[in-house]
MMTF fields as JSON, N, C-alpha, C and O atoms, coordinates in Angstrom:
{
  "mmtfVersion": "1.0.0",
  "mmtfProducer": "UNKNOWN",
  "numBonds": 307,
  "numAtoms": 308,
  "numGroups": 77,
  "numChains": 1,
  "numModels": 1,
  "chainsPerModel": [1],
  "groupsPerChain": [77],
  "chainIdList": ["A"],
  "bondAtomList": [4, 2, 8, 6, 12, 10, 16, 14, 20, 18, 24, 22, 28, 26, 32, 30, 36, 34, 40, 38, 44, 42, 48, 46, 52, 50, 56, 54, 60, 58, 64, 62, 68, 66, 72, 70, 76, 74, 80, 78, 84, 82, 88, 86, 92, 90, 96, 94, 100, 98, 104, 102, 108, 106, 112, 110, 116, 114, 120, 118, 124, 122, 128, 126, 132, 130, 136, 134, 140, 138, 144, 142, 148, 146, 152, 150, 156, 154, 160, 158, 164, 162, 168, 166, 172, 170, 176, 174, 180, 178, 184, 182, 188, 186, 192, 190, 196, 194, 200, 198, 204, 202, 208, 206, 212, 210, 216, 214, 220, 218, 224, 222, 228, 226, 232, 230, 236, 234, 240, 238, 244, 242, 248, 246, 252, 250, 256, 254, 260, 258, 264, 262, 268, 266, 272, 270, 276, 274, 280, 278, 284, 282, 288, 286, 292, 290, 296, 294, 300, 298, 304, 302],
  "bondOrderList": [1, 1, 1, 1, 1, 1, 1, 1, 1, 1, 1, 1, 1, 1, 1, 1, 1, 1, 1, 1, 1, 1, 1, 1, 1, 1, 1, 1, 1, 1, 1, 1, 1, 1, 1, 1, 1, 1, 1, 1, 1, 1, 1, 1, 1, 1, 1, 1, 1, 1, 1, 1, 1, 1, 1, 1, 1, 1, 1, 1, 1, 1, 1, 1, 1, 1, 1, 1, 1, 1, 1, 1, 1, 1, 1, 1],
  "groupList": [{"groupName": "MET", "atomNameList": ["N", "CA", "C", "O"], "elementList": ["N", "C", "C", "O"], "formalChargeList": [0, 0, 0, 0], "bondAtomList": [1, 0, 2, 1, 3, 2], "bondOrderList": [1, 1, 2], "singleLetterCode": "M", "chemCompType": "L-PEPTIDE LINKING"}, {"groupName": "ARG", "atomNameList": ["N", "CA", "C", "O"], "elementList": ["N", "C", "C", "O"], "formalChargeList": [0, 0, 0, 0], "bondAtomList": [1, 0, 2, 1, 3, 2], "bondOrderList": [1, 1, 2], "singleLetterCode": "R", "chemCompType": "L-PEPTIDE LINKING"}, {"groupName": "ASP", "atomNameList": ["N", "CA", "C", "O"], "elementList": ["N", "C", "C", "O"], "formalChargeList": [0, 0, 0, 0], "bondAtomList": [1, 0, 2, 1, 3, 2], "bondOrderList": [1, 1, 2], "singleLetterCode": "D", "chemCompType": "L-PEPTIDE LINKING"}, {"groupName": "VAL", "atomNameList": ["N", "CA", "C", "O"], "elementList": ["N", "C", "C", "O"], "formalChargeList": [0, 0, 0, 0], "bondAtomList": [1, 0, 2, 1, 3, 2], "bondOrderList": [1, 1, 2], "singleLetterCode": "V", "chemCompType": "L-PEPTIDE LINKING"}, {"groupName": "TRP", "atomNameList": ["N", "CA", "C", "O"], "elementList": ["N", "C", "C", "O"], "formalChargeList": [0, 0, 0, 0], "bondAtomList": [1, 0, 2, 1, 3, 2], "bondOrderList": [1, 1, 2], "singleLetterCode": "W", "chemCompType": "L-PEPTIDE LINKING"}, {"groupName": "GLN", "atomNameList": ["N", "CA", "C", "O"], "elementList": ["N", "C", "C", "O"], "formalChargeList": [0, 0, 0, 0], "bondAtomList": [1, 0, 2, 1, 3, 2], "bondOrderList": [1, 1, 2], "singleLetterCode": "Q", "chemCompType": "L-PEPTIDE LINKING"}, {"groupName": "TYR", "atomNameList": ["N", "CA", "C", "O"], "elementList": ["N", "C", "C", "O"], "formalChargeList": [0, 0, 0, 0], "bondAtomList": [1, 0, 2, 1, 3, 2], "bondOrderList": [1, 1, 2], "singleLetterCode": "Y", "chemCompType": "L-PEPTIDE LINKING"}, {"groupName": "ALA", "atomNameList": ["N", "CA", "C", "O"], "elementList": ["N", "C", "C", "O"], "formalChargeList": [0, 0, 0, 0], "bondAtomList": [1, 0, 2, 1, 3, 2], "bondOrderList": [1, 1, 2], "singleLetterCode": "A", "chemCompType": "L-PEPTIDE LINKING"}, {"groupName": "ASN", "atomNameList": ["N", "CA", "C", "O"], "elementList": ["N", "C", "C", "O"], "formalChargeList": [0, 0, 0, 0], "bondAtomList": [1, 0, 2, 1, 3, 2], "bondOrderList": [1, 1, 2], "singleLetterCode": "N", "chemCompType": "L-PEPTIDE LINKING"}, {"groupName": "PRO", "atomNameList": ["N", "CA", "C", "O"], "elementList": ["N", "C", "C", "O"], "formalChargeList": [0, 0, 0, 0], "bondAtomList": [1, 0, 2, 1, 3, 2], "bondOrderList": [1, 1, 2], "singleLetterCode": "P", "chemCompType": "L-PEPTIDE LINKING"}, {"groupName": "LEU", "atomNameList": ["N", "CA", "C", "O"], "elementList": ["N", "C", "C", "O"], "formalChargeList": [0, 0, 0, 0], "bondAtomList": [1, 0, 2, 1, 3, 2], "bondOrderList": [1, 1, 2], "singleLetterCode": "L", "chemCompType": "L-PEPTIDE LINKING"}, {"groupName": "PHE", "atomNameList": ["N", "CA", "C", "O"], "elementList": ["N", "C", "C", "O"], "formalChargeList": [0, 0, 0, 0], "bondAtomList": [1, 0, 2, 1, 3, 2], "bondOrderList": [1, 1, 2], "singleLetterCode": "F", "chemCompType": "L-PEPTIDE LINKING"}, {"groupName": "GLU", "atomNameList": ["N", "CA", "C", "O"], "elementList": ["N", "C", "C", "O"], "formalChargeList": [0, 0, 0, 0], "bondAtomList": [1, 0, 2, 1, 3, 2], "bondOrderList": [1, 1, 2], "singleLetterCode": "E", "chemCompType": "L-PEPTIDE LINKING"}, {"groupName": "HIS", "atomNameList": ["N", "CA", "C", "O"], "elementList": ["N", "C", "C", "O"], "formalChargeList": [0, 0, 0, 0], "bondAtomList": [1, 0, 2, 1, 3, 2], "bondOrderList": [1, 1, 2], "singleLetterCode": "H", "chemCompType": "L-PEPTIDE LINKING"}, {"groupName": "SER", "atomNameList": ["N", "CA", "C", "O"], "elementList": ["N", "C", "C", "O"], "formalChargeList": [0, 0, 0, 0], "bondAtomList": [1, 0, 2, 1, 3, 2], "bondOrderList": [1, 1, 2], "singleLetterCode": "S", "chemCompType": "L-PEPTIDE LINKING"}, {"groupName": "GLY", "atomNameList": ["N", "CA", "C", "O"], "elementList": ["N", "C", "C", "O"], "formalChargeList": [0, 0, 0, 0], "bondAtomList": [1, 0, 2, 1, 3, 2], "bondOrderList": [1, 1, 2], "singleLetterCode": "G", "chemCompType": "PEPTIDE LINKING"}, {"groupName": "THR", "atomNameList": ["N", "CA", "C", "O"], "elementList": ["N", "C", "C", "O"], "formalChargeList": [0, 0, 0, 0], "bondAtomList": [1, 0, 2, 1, 3, 2], "bondOrderList": [1, 1, 2], "singleLetterCode": "T", "chemCompType": "L-PEPTIDE LINKING"}, {"groupName": "ILE", "atomNameList": ["N", "CA", "C", "O"], "elementList": ["N", "C", "C", "O"], "formalChargeList": [0, 0, 0, 0], "bondAtomList": [1, 0, 2, 1, 3, 2], "bondOrderList": [1, 1, 2], "singleLetterCode": "I", "chemCompType": "L-PEPTIDE LINKING"}, {"groupName": "LYS", "atomNameList": ["N", "CA", "C", "O"], "elementList": ["N", "C", "C", "O"], "formalChargeList": [0, 0, 0, 0], "bondAtomList": [1, 0, 2, 1, 3, 2], "bondOrderList": [1, 1, 2], "singleLetterCode": "K", "chemCompType": "L-PEPTIDE LINKING"}],
  "groupTypeList": [0, 1, 1, 2, 3, 4, 5, 6, 3, 5, 7, 8, 9, 0, 10, 1, 7, 11, 3, 1, 12, 5, 9, 1, 4, 6, 1, 10, 10, 7, 1, 1, 9, 13, 12, 10, 14, 7, 10, 5, 10, 7, 7, 10, 1, 13, 6, 15, 5, 16, 17, 9, 2, 18, 3, 12, 18, 17, 14, 5, 14, 10, 5, 0, 7, 14, 10, 0, 4, 5, 0, 11, 18, 7, 10, 1, 2],
  "groupIdList": [1, 2, 3, 4, 5, 6, 7, 8, 9, 10, 11, 12, 13, 14, 15, 16, 17, 18, 19, 20, 21, 22, 23, 24, 25, 26, 27, 28, 29, 30, 31, 32, 33, 34, 35, 36, 37, 38, 39, 40, 41, 42, 43, 44, 45, 46, 47, 48, 49, 50, 51, 52, 53, 54, 55, 56, 57, 58, 59, 60, 61, 62, 63, 64, 65, 66, 67, 68, 69, 70, 71, 72, 73, 74, 75, 76, 77],
  "secStructList": [7, 7, 2, 2, 2, 2, 2, 2, 2, 2, 2, 7, 2, 2, 2, 2, 2, 2, 2, 2, 2, 7, 6, 2, 2, 2, 2, 2, 2, 2, 2, 7, 4, 4, 4, 2, 2, 2, 2, 2, 2, 2, 2, 2, 2, 2, 6, 6, 7, 1, 2, 2, 2, 2, 2, 2, 2, 2, 2, 2, 2, 2, 2, 2, 2, 2, 2, 2, 2, 2, 2, 2, 2, 2, 2, 2, 7],
  "xCoordList": [2.833, 1.52, 1.487, 2.469, 0.339, 0.209, 0.342, -0.06, 0.911, 1.18, -0.101, -0.128, -1.159, -2.393, -3.034, -3.58, -2.966, -3.511, -2.679, -3.232, -1.366, -0.487, -0.685, -0.686, -0.85, -1.089, -2.416, -2.521, -3.421, -4.718, -4.596, -5.139, -3.892, -3.703, -2.907, -3.242, -1.875, -1.049, -1.821, -1.536, -2.786, -3.56, -4.572, -5.032, -4.915, -5.895, -5.169, -4.712, -5.054, -4.298, -4.847, -4.082, -6.165, -6.745, -6.333, -5.965, -6.39, -5.999, -4.508, -4.089, -3.709, -2.259, -1.931, -1.104, -2.575, -2.333, -2.827, -2.189, -3.954, -4.514, -3.604, -3.397, -3.06, -2.152, -0.874, -0.304, -0.42, 0.773, 0.496, 1.362, -0.711, -1.064, -1.303, -1.01, -1.829, -2.155, -1.528, -2.196, -0.262, 0.459, -0.076, 0.307, -0.947, -1.514, -2.3, -2.435, -2.822, -3.549, -2.6, -2.986, -1.385, -0.402, -0.158, -0.139, 0.026, 0.244, -0.984, -0.872, -2.153, -3.387, -3.59, -3.957, -3.357, -3.531, -2.466, -2.713, -1.298, -0.256, -0.679, -0.377, -1.375, -1.811, -3.146, -3.366, -4.038, -5.387, -5.76, -6.42, -5.359, -5.627, -7.114, -7.499, -7.944, -9.376, -10.033, -11.218, -9.296, -9.812, -9.736, -9.839, -9.56, -9.432, -10.697, -10.608, -11.86, -13.104, -13.195, -13.723, -12.687, -12.671, -11.737, -12.027, -10.623, -9.704, -10.405, -10.296, -11.119, -11.82, -12.849, -12.946, -13.604, -14.616, -13.97, -14.462, -12.883, -12.186, -11.624, -11.67, -11.097, -10.561, -11.678, -11.509, -12.805, -13.932, -14.419, -14.726, -14.489, -14.91, -13.889, -14.257, -12.609, -11.542, -11.567, -11.397, -11.778, -11.765, -13.14, -13.283, -14.16, -15.492, -16.161, -16.824, -16.004, -16.576, -17.678, -18.015, -18.238, -19.363, -20.618, -20.619, -21.667, -22.906, -23.474, -23.86, -23.543, -24.04, -23.193, -23.732, -21.886, -21.021, -21.336, -21.391, -21.542, -21.852, -23.207, -23.366, -24.185, -25.508, -25.403, -26.044, -24.607, -24.428, -23.771, -24.162, -22.783, -22.127, -23.112, -23.118, -23.946, -24.945, -25.952, -26.341, -26.368, -27.322, -26.741, -27.437, -25.487, -24.849, -24.743, -24.922, -24.452, -24.366, -25.723, -25.813, -26.778, -28.117, -28.521, -29.157, -28.158, -28.461, -27.729, -28.292, -26.48, -25.7, -26.314, -26.414, -26.723, -27.343, -28.66, -28.97, -29.426, -30.691, -30.443, -31.155, -29.451, -29.109, -28.675, -29.082, -27.856, -27.401, -28.591, -28.668, -29.509, -30.686, -31.543, -32.028, -31.728, -32.505, -31.82, -32.488, -30.501, -29.77, -29.903, -30.067, -29.834, -29.965, -31.351, -31.487, -32.373, -33.74, -33.915, -34.592, -33.31, -33.43, -32.724, -33.218, -31.592, -30.867, -31.6, -31.532, -32.289, -32.989, -34.24, -34.649, -34.835, -36.069, -35.803, -36.739],
  "yCoordList": [-12.305, -12.561, -14.009, -14.534, -14.629, -16.015, -16.099, -15.195, -17.201, -17.371, -17.345, -16.722, -18.004, -18.04, -16.656, -16.312, -15.877, -14.512, -13.659, -12.904, -13.772, -12.984, -13.358, -12.483, -14.63, -15.059, -14.517, -14.125, -14.496, -13.95, -12.458, -11.99, -11.727, -10.287, -10.069, -9.185, -10.85, -10.704, -11.058, -10.51, -11.957, -12.376, -11.312, -11.319, -10.411, -9.373, -8.028, -7.492, -7.474, -6.224, -5.05, -4.212, -4.991, -3.891, -3.987, -2.98, -5.179, -5.355, -5.104, -4.514, -5.556, -5.351, -3.858, -3.408, -3.097, -1.651, -0.981, -0.061, -1.443, -0.851, -1.091, -0.191, -2.297, -2.604, -1.782, -1.38, -1.526, -0.687, 0.762, 1.442, 1.234, 2.611, 2.776, 3.827, 1.749, 1.816, 0.628, -0.383, 0.737, -0.396, -0.846, -1.91, -0.065, -0.524, -1.811, -2.608, -2.013, -3.253, -4.447, -5.548, -4.246, -5.327, -5.757, -6.95, -4.791, -5.107, -5.758, -6.708, -5.244, -5.797, -7.245, -8.095, -7.528, -8.896, -9.833, -11.03, -9.311, -10.151, -10.605, -11.724, -9.735, -10.077, -10.806, -11.709, -10.405, -10.982, -11.341, -10.549, -12.503, -12.864, -13.024, -12.987, -13.199, -13.347, -12.024, -12.009, -10.929, -9.612, -9.374, -8.233, -10.423, -10.297, -9.698, -8.901, -10.07, -9.507, -8.007, -7.25, -7.579, -6.147, -5.402, -4.274, -6.029, -5.43, -5.253, -4.197, -6.268, -6.181, -5.053, -4.286, -4.954, -3.904, -2.52, -1.59, -2.38, -1.092, -0.701, 0.471, -1.668, -1.378, -0.955, -0.014, -1.634, -1.258, 0.149, 0.924, 0.477, 1.827, 2.868, 3.943, 2.545, 3.481, 3.793, 4.943, 2.766, 2.942, 3.254, 3.365, 3.397, 3.767, 2.702, 3.017, 1.452, 0.363, -0.384, -1.512, 0.231, -0.392, -0.149, 0.7, -0.879, -0.74, 0.679, 1.243, 1.281, 2.669, 3.645, 4.577, 3.438, 4.3, 4.138, 5.12, 2.904, 2.653, 3.24, 3.804, 3.108, 3.686, 5.202, 5.805, 5.816, 7.265, 7.699, 8.712, 6.943, 7.278, 7.186, 8.043, 6.144, 5.988, 7.128, 7.675, 7.48, 8.578, 9.883, 10.64, 10.152, 11.372, 11.362, 12.395, 10.2, 10.096, 10.358, 11.038, 9.813, 10.041, 11.509, 12.05, 12.145, 13.567, 14.394, 15.334, 14.045, 14.761, 14.558, 15.505, 13.334, 13.06, 13.819, 14.341, 13.881, 14.616, 16.103, 16.736, 16.648, 18.058, 18.327, 19.321, 17.447, 17.613, 17.541, 18.309, 16.621, 16.476, 17.748, 18.211, 18.309, 19.541, 20.7, 21.519, 20.772, 21.83, 21.659, 22.641, 20.44, 20.164, 20.578, 21.183, 20.245, 20.612, 22.127, 22.671, 22.813, 24.269, 24.935, 25.931, 24.405, 24.978, 24.723, 25.534, 23.612, 23.249, 24.106, 24.354, 24.548, 25.356, 26.779, 27.571],
  "zCoordList": [14.749, 14.194, 13.708, 13.185, 13.895, 13.448, 11.933, 11.2, 11.493, 10.067, 9.238, 8.177, 9.696, 8.91, 8.788, 7.74, 9.846, 9.8, 8.852, 8.052, 8.933, 8.062, 6.596, 5.73, 6.314, 4.94, 4.421, 3.259, 5.279, 4.88, 4.556, 3.555, 5.395, 5.161, 3.877, 3.089, 3.66, 2.458, 1.189, 0.123, 1.285, 0.12, -0.308, -1.45, 0.588, 0.283, 0.166, 1.177, -1.045, -1.224, -0.412, 0.064, -0.254, 0.513, 1.979, 2.585, 2.551, 3.95, 4.133, 5.129, 3.167, 3.256, 3.268, 4.061, 2.393, 2.353, 3.632, 4.144, 4.139, 5.356, 6.553, 7.367, 6.663, 7.776, 7.655, 8.669, 6.439, 6.26, 6.637, 7.19, 6.337, 6.684, 8.179, 8.749, 8.801, 10.225, 10.949, 11.167, 11.323, 11.915, 13.266, 13.753, 13.877, 15.152, 14.96, 15.888, 13.744, 13.474, 13.452, 13.845, 13.006, 13.03, 14.471, 14.776, 15.347, 16.764, 17.381, 18.156, 17.033, 17.59, 17.145, 17.956, 15.871, 15.373, 15.921, 16.069, 16.222, 16.818, 18.212, 18.628, 18.924, 20.282, 20.294, 21.102, 19.388, 19.359, 17.922, 17.249, 17.441, 16.044, 15.725, 14.556, 16.735, 16.477, 16.075, 15.743, 16.099, 15.715, 14.203, 13.753, 13.43, 11.978, 11.358, 10.425, 11.861, 11.317, 11.608, 10.793, 12.756, 13.071, 12.116, 11.718, 11.751, 10.774, 9.437, 8.813, 8.995, 7.716, 7.73, 6.772, 8.8, 8.905, 8.943, 8.303, 9.683, 9.753, 8.388, 8.013, 7.646, 6.313, 5.363, 4.588, 5.418, 4.563, 4.885, 3.979, 6.157, 6.55, 6.102, 5.628, 6.253, 5.886, 4.387, 3.984, 3.572, 2.122, 1.545, 0.327, 2.403, 1.93, 1.098, 0.109, 1.476, 0.704, 1.444, 1.082, 2.469, 3.144, 2.314, 1.423, 2.597, 1.83, 1.937, 0.913, 3.13, 3.175, 2.346, 1.748, 2.308, 1.493, 0.011, -0.729, -0.416, -1.825, -2.199, -3.282, -1.302, -1.557, -1.671, -2.532, -0.815, -0.864, -2.176, -2.756, -2.647, -3.916, -5.075, -5.958, -5.07, -6.131, -6.073, -7.105, -4.875, -4.701, -5.23, -5.907, -4.933, -5.425, -6.945, -7.59, -7.514, -8.972, -9.615, -10.637, -9.01, -9.542, -9.425, -10.329, -8.332, -8.179, -9.228, -9.79, -9.49, -10.501, -11.886, -12.666, -12.192, -13.486, -13.619, -14.69, -12.551, -12.571, -12.811, -13.59, -12.154, -12.342, -13.777, -14.378, -14.321, -15.707, -16.667, -17.626, -16.406, -17.26, -17.211, -18.243, -16.015, -15.878, -16.598, -17.228, -16.508, -17.21, -18.718, -19.442, -19.189, -20.617, -21.112, -22.176, -20.329, -20.711, -20.712, -21.584, -19.74, -19.666, -20.849, -21.379, -21.262, -22.398, -23.707, -24.63, -23.786, -25.008, -25.205, -26.339, -24.129, -24.228, -24.547, -24.66]
}
């Protein structure tokens, strides 16, 4: 693997952990270092940190808060 690509992966803890979990990315980057952006996207998808994932988490939190609020109101009445 090229030194600059390896240093970039080592500098980012999420990417470093992802490459350790899925070593095929190490082989892929060794052969095609320009695939670094694909690695970043795959890591974000794997760890659920894409924008749609974050929106879904917020939506679930709001639904849970709404349910708790309705239960609180029902108990109070």
